[in-house]
Legacy VTK file of the C-alpha trace (Angstrom):
# vtk DataFile Version 3.0
C-alpha trace
ASCII
DATASET POLYDATA
POINTS 350 float
70.430 102.056 96.821
73.472 100.546 98.492
73.813 103.410 100.949
71.967 106.307 102.532
73.443 109.742 103.244
74.357 110.404 106.835
72.659 113.447 108.319
74.615 116.718 108.191
75.013 116.553 111.974
76.455 113.010 111.750
78.865 114.053 109.002
79.948 117.052 111.074
80.427 114.856 114.151
82.674 112.442 112.237
84.661 115.314 110.721
85.178 116.757 114.200
86.289 113.362 115.523
88.759 112.907 112.649
90.201 116.396 113.137
90.620 115.757 116.862
92.351 112.415 116.223
94.713 113.991 113.688
95.526 116.760 116.150
96.286 114.289 118.946
98.387 112.154 116.608
100.381 115.156 115.393
101.186 116.277 118.935
101.938 112.941 120.556
104.283 113.168 123.518
105.114 111.252 126.733
101.750 112.397 128.095
100.087 109.939 125.684
101.992 106.885 126.937
99.772 104.177 128.459
100.447 103.979 132.174
100.327 106.182 135.246
102.530 108.033 137.680
103.079 106.967 141.279
104.780 108.832 144.086
106.814 107.560 147.025
107.856 109.427 150.149
111.311 108.543 151.371
112.820 110.399 154.350
110.399 113.296 153.985
111.158 113.667 150.274
108.786 112.787 147.438
109.948 110.862 144.356
107.936 110.168 141.204
107.816 106.944 139.174
106.089 106.018 135.929
104.418 102.608 136.082
103.094 100.501 133.239
102.101 96.911 132.532
104.235 94.792 130.203
102.620 92.387 127.693
103.468 89.576 130.120
101.284 91.232 132.749
104.205 92.294 134.957
103.927 95.750 136.491
107.046 97.857 135.928
108.160 101.177 137.379
110.620 103.684 135.936
112.174 106.306 138.161
111.394 109.805 136.839
112.861 112.091 139.492
112.336 113.998 142.730
109.392 116.299 143.329
110.612 119.343 141.400
108.595 121.815 139.281
109.910 120.169 136.093
108.841 116.674 137.186
105.474 117.924 138.428
104.899 119.412 134.969
105.565 116.007 133.367
103.028 114.413 135.721
100.456 117.126 134.983
101.002 116.833 131.216
100.402 113.092 131.397
97.100 113.721 133.154
96.100 116.029 130.309
96.844 113.170 127.917
94.162 111.102 129.651
91.787 114.030 129.260
92.499 114.145 125.531
91.577 110.461 125.244
88.385 111.095 127.211
87.524 113.910 124.813
88.003 111.599 121.822
85.770 108.978 123.435
83.048 111.565 123.984
83.251 112.684 120.330
83.054 109.042 119.192
79.952 108.385 121.286
78.347 111.497 119.814
79.140 110.394 116.253
77.695 106.935 116.932
74.530 108.386 118.468
74.018 110.499 115.345
74.257 107.462 113.049
77.920 106.908 112.167
79.005 103.287 111.767
80.675 101.671 114.800
82.770 98.540 114.752
82.299 95.462 116.895
83.637 96.223 120.356
85.897 93.129 120.478
87.370 93.943 117.065
87.883 97.640 117.770
89.686 96.679 120.977
92.264 94.842 118.857
92.554 97.700 116.370
93.014 100.341 119.079
95.634 98.231 120.842
97.652 97.922 117.629
97.247 101.661 117.098
98.516 102.342 120.637
101.594 100.208 119.944
102.301 102.135 116.704
101.152 99.646 114.035
99.603 102.287 111.790
102.382 104.804 112.383
104.795 102.057 111.224
102.977 101.758 107.886
100.229 99.263 108.762
96.932 99.549 106.907
93.466 98.353 107.912
91.816 96.584 104.978
88.757 94.411 104.380
85.280 94.982 105.781
86.459 97.074 108.742
88.077 99.519 106.331
84.903 99.467 104.226
82.814 100.411 107.273
85.237 103.205 108.198
85.146 104.564 104.651
81.368 104.858 104.866
81.768 107.418 107.644
84.558 109.052 105.664
82.295 109.413 102.616
79.291 110.541 104.664
77.090 107.494 104.002
75.588 104.588 105.929
75.836 101.265 104.097
72.498 99.535 103.532
73.727 96.033 104.176
75.726 93.854 106.557
79.183 95.287 107.239
80.298 92.922 109.990
82.852 90.162 109.681
84.753 87.849 111.997
88.092 88.561 110.297
90.163 91.626 111.094
92.460 92.174 108.114
95.647 94.234 108.173
98.290 94.839 105.541
101.762 96.311 105.223
103.647 97.139 102.051
106.811 95.430 103.261
109.694 96.247 100.934
107.713 95.644 97.754
106.049 99.019 97.288
106.739 102.561 98.400
104.007 104.221 100.432
103.773 107.739 101.858
103.937 106.598 105.481
106.641 106.771 108.168
107.835 103.233 107.434
111.111 103.715 109.291
109.211 103.242 112.552
109.257 99.841 114.268
106.874 98.128 116.654
106.213 94.695 118.135
102.863 93.507 116.764
103.108 90.148 118.520
103.570 91.878 121.885
100.579 94.118 121.162
98.374 91.093 120.466
99.627 89.293 123.570
98.919 92.346 125.718
95.200 91.940 124.946
95.212 88.775 127.107
92.657 87.225 124.741
94.698 84.104 124.078
95.166 84.716 120.343
97.422 82.003 118.911
99.535 82.174 115.735
97.991 79.944 113.090
100.163 77.309 111.446
100.635 77.355 107.722
100.394 74.170 105.655
104.183 73.918 105.865
103.953 73.541 109.617
105.623 76.891 110.157
103.898 79.795 111.875
101.755 81.673 109.395
100.590 85.277 109.277
97.286 84.867 111.113
96.151 84.734 114.724
93.122 82.762 115.866
91.004 83.239 118.975
90.889 79.922 120.881
87.295 80.427 122.085
86.004 81.942 118.841
87.611 80.095 115.889
85.991 82.452 113.371
87.644 85.470 115.015
90.998 85.828 113.281
93.616 88.497 112.692
95.223 88.304 109.265
98.364 90.187 108.230
98.902 90.515 104.473
101.438 92.000 102.068
102.042 92.164 98.282
103.021 88.925 96.554
106.654 87.838 96.703
108.516 85.415 94.442
108.053 82.362 96.655
104.669 83.378 98.081
105.687 82.267 101.578
104.991 84.157 104.822
107.986 86.214 105.903
108.977 88.157 108.983
108.662 91.917 108.597
111.254 93.366 111.036
109.481 96.722 111.288
106.393 95.006 112.673
107.869 92.002 114.462
105.356 89.708 112.772
105.006 87.487 109.720
103.084 88.699 106.675
101.244 86.546 104.121
101.874 87.593 100.507
98.801 87.744 98.251
98.190 88.876 94.683
97.052 92.420 93.804
97.790 93.794 97.281
100.378 96.283 96.023
97.641 98.085 94.074
95.529 98.531 97.204
98.365 99.952 99.296
99.690 102.592 96.913
97.339 105.378 98.000
96.311 105.175 101.643
94.244 107.645 103.624
93.429 108.195 107.278
90.128 107.400 108.946
88.746 106.760 112.420
87.510 103.430 113.797
85.555 103.531 117.038
83.237 101.604 119.359
82.250 101.723 123.043
84.355 104.813 123.658
87.480 103.310 122.047
88.947 105.358 119.205
91.751 104.607 116.745
93.208 106.665 113.928
93.984 104.150 111.172
95.253 103.991 107.618
92.759 102.719 105.018
92.959 102.277 101.231
91.652 104.826 98.752
87.884 104.217 98.327
88.273 104.100 94.533
91.123 101.595 94.620
89.210 99.592 97.202
86.256 99.257 94.797
88.429 98.292 91.819
90.439 95.863 93.953
87.252 94.164 95.169
86.057 93.663 91.602
89.357 92.022 90.628
89.583 89.956 93.820
86.108 88.550 93.145
87.589 86.995 89.994
90.175 85.183 92.133
87.547 83.395 94.233
86.918 79.733 93.515
83.516 77.969 93.739
83.988 77.380 97.480
84.289 81.135 98.006
81.245 82.232 96.041
79.724 83.948 99.088
82.863 86.045 99.512
82.889 86.921 95.813
79.290 88.119 96.070
80.260 90.278 99.069
83.242 91.627 97.125
81.122 92.957 94.285
78.452 94.252 96.692
81.077 96.335 98.478
82.501 97.509 95.139
79.036 98.486 93.888
78.304 100.299 97.150
81.566 102.237 97.003
81.154 103.261 93.370
77.551 104.303 93.881
78.578 106.426 96.887
81.330 108.234 94.958
79.674 108.598 91.525
79.280 110.973 89.716
81.208 113.503 91.806
84.393 111.411 91.766
84.007 109.725 88.376
87.413 110.982 87.174
89.137 109.353 90.194
87.224 106.101 89.600
88.380 106.054 85.969
91.957 106.825 87.016
91.925 103.889 89.458
90.510 101.514 86.850
93.063 102.623 84.259
95.927 102.071 86.685
94.746 98.514 87.299
93.988 97.316 83.775
97.241 98.648 82.297
99.442 96.617 84.654
99.413 93.579 82.397
97.159 91.014 80.699
96.563 89.120 83.947
95.233 92.259 85.604
92.979 93.014 82.624
91.669 89.448 82.608
90.745 89.621 86.306
89.069 92.985 85.763
86.939 91.718 82.864
85.936 88.591 84.779
85.120 90.555 87.932
83.116 93.080 85.926
80.993 90.219 84.566
80.176 89.102 88.115
79.391 92.689 89.082
77.076 92.929 86.050
75.224 89.786 87.111
74.562 91.187 90.589
74.539 94.962 90.177
73.849 95.683 86.511
73.185 99.378 87.123
76.631 99.956 88.621
78.336 97.847 85.939
76.589 99.992 83.310
77.929 103.136 84.981
81.464 101.725 84.902
81.201 100.798 81.234
79.822 104.240 80.437
82.638 106.174 82.123
85.366 103.865 80.761
84.268 103.649 77.098
87.423 105.403 75.957
89.767 103.050 77.822
89.398 100.205 75.351
LINES 1 351
350 0 1 2 3 4 5 6 7 8 9 10 11 12 13 14 15 16 17 18 19 20 21 22 23 24 25 26 27 28 29 30 31 32 33 34 35 36 37 38 39 40 41 42 43 44 45 46 47 48 49 50 51 52 53 54 55 56 57 58 59 60 61 62 63 64 65 66 67 68 69 70 71 72 73 74 75 76 77 78 79 80 81 82 83 84 85 86 87 88 89 90 91 92 93 94 95 96 97 98 99 100 101 102 103 104 105 106 107 108 109 110 111 112 113 114 115 116 117 118 119 120 121 122 123 124 125 126 127 128 129 130 131 132 133 134 135 136 137 138 139 140 141 142 143 144 145 146 147 148 149 150 151 152 153 154 155 156 157 158 159 160 161 162 163 164 165 166 167 168 169 170 171 172 173 174 175 176 177 178 179 180 181 182 183 184 185 186 187 188 189 190 191 192 193 194 195 196 197 198 199 200 201 202 203 204 205 206 207 208 209 210 211 212 213 214 215 216 217 218 219 220 221 222 223 224 225 226 227 228 229 230 231 232 233 234 235 236 237 238 239 240 241 242 243 244 245 246 247 248 249 250 251 252 253 254 255 256 257 258 259 260 261 262 263 264 265 266 267 268 269 270 271 272 273 274 275 276 277 278 279 280 281 282 283 284 285 286 287 288 289 290 291 292 293 294 295 296 297 298 299 300 301 302 303 304 305 306 307 308 309 310 311 312 313 314 315 316 317 318 319 320 321 322 323 324 325 326 327 328 329 330 331 332 333 334 335 336 337 338 339 340 341 342 343 344 345 346 347 348 349
């Protein structure tokens, strides 16, 4: 078995956390802005200011107004925003205690910071192993294998594919990363130009990668809605066409994120495994393990959705079908039982 069912109490705790996050996200207001209010007394009158820290570390203050009932209400509402975050943290700790999968604290700190700056509201999607871990909670299972990685992978559809997200929003991803004060540095591509990855100077294996569907020239390009460069890769458009919402959490930090459809994630992993060269055999093995785990966790109850996702992939052209067949062979060599299930439910696809 690639996974074990979470207890009913753990599943209920995650569902409660997700509902609370969706509620907070749907009712965002100035009370949720990071920062605090300060008051000054000038000539026996009180004036209120909102203070926050810029990515550069400079403390800034914005004048809000004199001490009137309307301004006092704004101050009180902002305090309630902090209480809402505390409530989310408490729900996350409860879910973790009951067995839900947490992320690495250092990685979740990055994810929550990007969420605070609006990355996911601007159409960003969490992909890779962190999305896989989050989908375990979403599906009500605990993965029976290693689900940690030193890469934190993000994606955005760019202008290549339409997604059901508020992609008219804009944010400054670079500023969000700088505000962490971790020293992340943009990696240089082979051309000598800044690429679409950030590396941690003290932990070279800790990287942030920003991906997008393949373009004609295959070169990193600046996405104005995110204020960051994206690296085009093959097959990414398939993964981003049906995104869902999930919660990532650790050490009291909580982020509502976008993740791929579990079924598309599994199919995508099978095809991506076929793209790996000999030097990436370990990654290919992990790809098919995650695909097998995902299919096992969703079969047979979601077999129709699995078939639909496979059909969408293999009918996109001969190159897609070739990758699928090659990836399925690797899956068969490692997880023959799951490969047999796939062949059984897709016998009519040809």
